[in-house]
C-alpha positions in Angstrom: 0.0 0.0 0.0 1.1 3.6 -0.5 1.1 6.0 2.4 -2.0 7.7 1.2 -3.8 4.3 0.8 -2.8 3.3 4.3 -4.3 6.5 5.7 -7.7 5.4 4.5 -7.6 2.0 6.0 -8.0 0.9 9.7 -5.5 -1.4 11.3 -8.1 -4.1 11.3 -8.6 -3.9 7.6 -4.9 -4.9 7.0 -4.8 -7.3 9.9 -5.1 -10.9 8.8 -8.5 -12.3 9.8 -7.0 -14.8 12.2 -5.8 -12.0 14.4 -8.6 -9.4 14.1 -10.7 -10.4 17.1 -7.7 -10.7 19.5 -6.4 -7.4 18.2 -9.8 -5.7 18.5 -10.2 -6.9 22.1 -6.8 -5.6 23.1 -7.5 -2.2 21.6 -10.8 -2.1 23.4 -9.1 -2.8 26.7 -6.6 -0.1 26.0 -9.3 2.5 25.3 -11.2 1.4 28.4 -8.2 1.9 30.6 -7.9 -1.7 31.5 -4.3 -1.8 30.2 -1.7 0.9 29.4 0.0 -0.9 26.5 0.2 -4.3 24.8 2.4 -6.2 22.4 1.1 -8.5 19.7 2.6 -10.6 17.0 0.3 -10.9 14.0 0.2 -10.9 10.3 -0.7 -8.0 8.0 -2.0 -8.6 4.6 -0.4 -6.5 1.8 -2.2 -5.1 -1.1 -1.1 -8.0 -3.3 -2.6 -10.4 -0.6 0.8 -11.6 0.6 1.3 -11.7 4.3 4.0 -10.3 6.5 4.6 -10.9 10.2 4.9 -7.9 12.5 5.4 -7.3 16.2 3.4 -4.3 17.3 4.0 -2.4 20.5 0.8 -0.5 21.1 0.2 2.2 23.7 -2.4 4.9 24.4 -1.0 8.4 24.4 -3.2 10.6 26.7 -4.7 13.7 25.2 -4.1 17.3 26.2 -6.4 20.3 25.9 -5.2 21.0 22.4 -4.8 17.4 21.2 -7.1 14.4 21.7 -5.7 11.1 22.9 -4.4 8.7 20.3 -3.0 5.2 19.9 0.7 4.9 19.0 2.0 1.7 17.4 5.5 0.8 16.7 5.6 -2.0 14.2 8.6 -4.3 13.6 8.7 -6.6 10.6 9.6 -10.0 12.0 8.9 -12.1 8.9 12.4 -13.3 8.6 12.5 -14.3 12.2 9.3 -16.2 11.9 10.6 -18.0 8.8 13.7 -18.9 10.7 11.7 -20.2 13.7 9.5 -22.2 11.3 12.5 -23.7 9.6 14.1 -24.6 13.0 10.8 -26.2 14.2 10.5 -28.2 11.0 14.2 -29.3 11.3 13.7 -30.3 14.9 10.5 -32.2 14.0 12.3 -34.0 11.2 15.1 -35.0 13.5 12.7 -36.2 16.2 10.8 -38.3 13.6 14.1 -39.6 12.2 15.2 -40.8 15.6 11.8 -42.2 16.5 11.5 -44.3 13.3 14.9 -45.9 13.9 14.7 -49.5 15.0 17.8 -48.9 17.1 17.2 -48.4 20.8 18.3 -44.8 21.2 18.4 -43.3 24.7 19.4 -40.0 26.0 21.1 -40.1 29.4 22.4 -37.4 31.7 26.0 -37.4 32.9 25.2 -39.7 35.8 23.4 -42.2 33.5 19.8 -41.2 34.4 17.4 -41.9 31.5 16.0 -38.7 29.9 14.4 -40.2 26.8 14.0 -43.3 24.6 13.0 -43.3 21.0 9.9 -45.0 19.8 11.9 -47.9 18.2 13.8 -48.4 21.4 10.6 -48.5 23.5 9.2 -51.2 21.1 12.5 -53.2 21.3 12.4 -53.1 25.1 8.7 -53.6 25.3 8.1 -50.4 27.2 4.6 -49.0 26.7 4.9 -45.9 28.8 8.2 -44.0 29.3 7.1 -42.0 32.4 7.9 -44.7 35.0 11.4 -44.9 33.6 12.1 -41.2 33.3 15.0 -40.0 35.4 15.8 -43.6 36.6 19.2 -45.0 36.5 19.9 -46.7 33.1 22.9 -48.3 34.7 20.7 -50.1 37.2 18.8 -51.7 34.3 21.8 -54.0 34.0 23.0 -56.7 36.4 26.4 -58.0 37.5 29.3 -57.4 35.1 27.0 -55.7 32.6 26.1 -53.1 35.2 29.8 -52.3 35.8 30.3 -52.2 32.0 27.3 -49.8 31.7 28.8 -47.6 34.5 32.2 -47.5 32.7 30.5 -46.7 29.4 28.7 -43.7 30.9 31.9 -42.6 32.6 33.8 -42.8 29.3 31.1 -40.8 27.5 31.0 -38.2 30.3 34.7 -37.6 29.8 34.5 -37.2 26.0 35.1 -40.8 25.1 32.9 -43.5 23.8 31.8 -46.4 26.0 31.0 -49.8 24.4 30.0 -53.2 25.7 27.8 -56.2 24.9 25.3 -57.0 27.6 22.3 -59.1 28.5 19.0 -57.4 29.3 15.6 -59.1 28.9 12.6 -57.1 27.6 10.4 -55.4 30.0 7.0 -57.1 29.6 7.6 -60.7 28.4 11.2 -60.9 29.7 12.3 -62.1 26.3 16.1 -62.7 26.5 18.1 -60.2 24.5 21.8 -59.3 24.1 22.5 -55.7 23.3 25.5 -54.2 21.5 25.7 -50.9 23.4 27.6 -47.7 22.5 27.4 -44.7 24.8 28.5 -41.5 23.0 28.7 -37.9 24.3 26.3 -35.4 22.9 28.3 -32.2 22.5 26.9 -28.7 22.4 27.9 -26.1 19.8 31.0 -25.3 21.7 32.2 -28.9 21.5 
């Protein structure tokens, strides 16, 4: 829109329909004195019908004897940020689905060996229907005898930037089906290494 065209339109006319009611309610509260300001992230519709994301900081400027009160809005175009967030969310969802669909038993442990998560394939392999009872329990204690000591050593190796490896016996949870597992415990490093 040109500047002159925008001056003939209300903010609701260029606000995408999904955000109009929320925006209208916030402005009403502002005018009724129920709030001094608000911030909203919403989409504006351009003249060509394309959409842009904005973050609006909106406040009511009190009037004076010579000037009536008015609403002041500072708009920031956040379209690029929203696109980046969407791309990151999509990438995280893809990674989660990739891990979940693996038939390998993939677990995330803390540095002491407590169980933080198990992928879907791992839960099936172990015959675990509900992860909640296992959350934050000692993965090391799943094992017995020498295998428990091997598990402890593997976690210690991973915690000190190495890789722990052992082959151990652990039956499945529900039917106690005997299984031997080839276990590798690797550190998950952050961006700094």
